[in-house]
C-alpha positions as CSV (number, residue, x, y, z in Angstrom):
1,X,132.0,133.6,140.3
2,X,127.8,133.8,141.8
3,X,130.2,136.4,143.9
4,X,131.2,139.0,141.4
5,X,127.5,138.4,139.6
6,X,125.9,139.8,143.2
7,X,128.5,142.5,143.6
8,X,127.9,143.6,140.0
9,X,123.7,143.7,140.5
10,X,124.8,145.5,144.0
11,X,126.7,148.3,141.7
12,X,124.2,148.6,139.6
13,X,121.2,149.2,141.5
14,X,123.5,151.4,143.3
15,X,123.8,153.3,140.2
16,X,120.9,153.4,139.1
17,X,119.1,154.9,142.5
18,X,121.9,157.4,142.4
19,X,121.2,158.5,139.2
20,X,117.5,158.7,139.7
21,X,118.3,161.2,142.4
22,X,119.8,163.5,140.7
23,X,117.6,163.5,137.5
24,X,114.9,164.0,140.5
25,X,116.5,167.0,141.9
26,X,117.5,168.8,138.4
27,X,113.4,168.0,137.9
28,X,112.5,170.2,140.9
29,X,114.7,173.1,140.2
30,X,113.2,173.1,136.6
31,X,109.8,172.8,136.9
32,X,109.5,174.9,140.5
33,X,106.7,177.0,140.4
34,X,105.9,179.3,143.0
35,X,102.2,178.1,144.1
36,X,99.9,181.1,145.2
37,X,96.2,181.0,146.2
38,X,94.2,184.2,145.8
39,X,90.5,185.1,147.1
40,X,88.1,187.1,145.5
41,X,84.7,187.5,147.7
42,X,81.3,188.0,145.5
43,X,78.8,190.1,147.0
44,X,75.8,191.7,145.0
45,X,76.4,195.1,146.4
46,X,80.2,195.7,146.1
47,X,80.6,192.8,143.5
48,X,84.8,191.2,142.6
49,X,86.9,192.1,146.3
50,X,89.3,193.0,145.0
51,X,88.1,193.8,141.5
52,X,91.7,194.2,140.3
53,X,94.2,191.5,141.1
54,X,97.7,191.0,140.3
55,X,100.0,188.1,140.4
56,X,102.0,185.4,138.6
57,X,102.1,182.5,136.8
58,X,101.1,179.7,139.0
59,X,98.1,181.8,141.0
60,X,95.0,179.7,141.8
61,X,92.2,182.9,142.0
62,X,89.2,181.4,143.7
63,X,86.0,183.1,143.4
64,X,83.4,182.7,146.3
65,X,79.9,183.5,146.3
66,X,78.3,185.8,148.4
67,X,75.9,187.4,147.0
68,X,72.7,184.7,147.8
69,X,72.4,184.4,144.7
70,X,74.0,181.6,141.8
71,X,76.7,183.5,139.8
72,X,78.6,182.8,137.0
73,X,82.3,184.4,135.8
74,X,83.1,184.2,132.3
75,X,86.0,185.7,130.7
76,X,85.4,188.9,128.2
77,X,89.0,189.0,126.1
78,X,91.3,187.0,126.6
79,X,90.4,183.5,127.2
80,X,92.0,180.9,129.5
81,X,93.0,178.0,127.7
82,X,95.7,176.6,129.7
83,X,95.4,175.9,133.4
84,X,97.4,174.6,136.1
85,X,96.0,171.7,138.8
86,X,92.7,171.1,138.5
87,X,90.0,173.8,137.6
88,X,87.2,173.6,140.3
89,X,83.8,174.5,139.1
90,X,85.2,175.5,135.9
91,X,84.6,173.5,132.5
92,X,86.3,173.8,128.8
93,X,83.6,175.3,126.7
94,X,82.7,175.0,122.7
95,X,85.4,178.0,122.2
96,X,88.0,175.8,123.6
97,X,88.8,178.3,126.8
98,X,87.8,177.7,130.5
99,X,84.1,178.7,131.9
100,X,82.6,178.6,135.2
101,X,79.7,176.7,136.1
102,X,76.7,178.5,138.5
103,X,78.2,178.7,141.6
104,X,75.5,178.3,144.3
105,X,75.2,181.0,147.1
106,X,78.5,180.0,149.7
107,X,80.2,178.2,147.5
108,X,83.7,178.8,145.7
109,X,85.1,178.1,142.2
110,X,88.9,177.9,141.3
111,X,91.0,178.2,138.6
112,X,94.8,178.3,138.0
113,X,96.4,180.7,135.6
114,X,99.9,179.9,133.9
115,X,99.9,182.2,131.4
116,X,100.8,186.0,131.6
117,X,98.3,188.6,130.3
118,X,95.4,190.8,131.2
119,X,91.9,188.7,131.8
120,X,88.8,190.8,132.2
121,X,86.2,188.8,133.2
122,X,82.3,189.4,134.4
123,X,80.1,188.2,137.3
124,X,76.4,187.2,136.2
125,X,74.2,186.9,139.0
126,X,71.5,184.2,137.9
127,X,68.0,184.3,140.3
128,X,67.0,181.2,138.4
129,X,66.8,179.1,141.8
130,X,67.2,181.1,144.3
131,X,65.6,184.9,145.5
132,X,67.9,188.0,143.8
133,X,70.0,189.4,146.7
134,X,70.2,192.9,147.8
135,X,69.7,194.7,144.7
136,X,71.6,192.1,142.9
137,X,68.6,191.0,140.2
138,X,70.4,191.6,136.5
139,X,73.7,193.6,138.0
140,X,77.2,192.5,136.4
141,X,80.3,192.8,138.3
142,X,83.9,193.3,136.2
143,X,87.1,192.4,137.4
144,X,90.1,192.2,135.8
145,X,93.6,189.5,136.7
146,X,97.0,190.1,135.7
147,X,99.5,187.8,135.5
148,X,102.8,189.1,135.3
């Protein structure tokens, strides 16, 4: 009797293990999202490079500050309200959309785009903490991210 009970328990454990493996494999196929990183460099003279970026959902855009002043990335008409992963140097503002914090010289900010659309943004140069860099005082640079 004890041996029969042991065989039943072992069989149930194997069945549960196999079932978990099948569920995990199905989840992997269903949730496979191509993750891509794209870098946008910001300089005081040229602004955002590239200024127009086209990619797919799951793309993380990384802004790198090469402007020798603090910067902020602000989205214009279409706001980012849903992001994947963990945004770096972005927070959800009062209007429920992502806004960047101040990005120091040499620093980065990143945001993963999940929703299709055209996202126009402006990079504003903040010269409160650092000296203006190469004519960067008061300049705003525009860029566009298109997620297809």
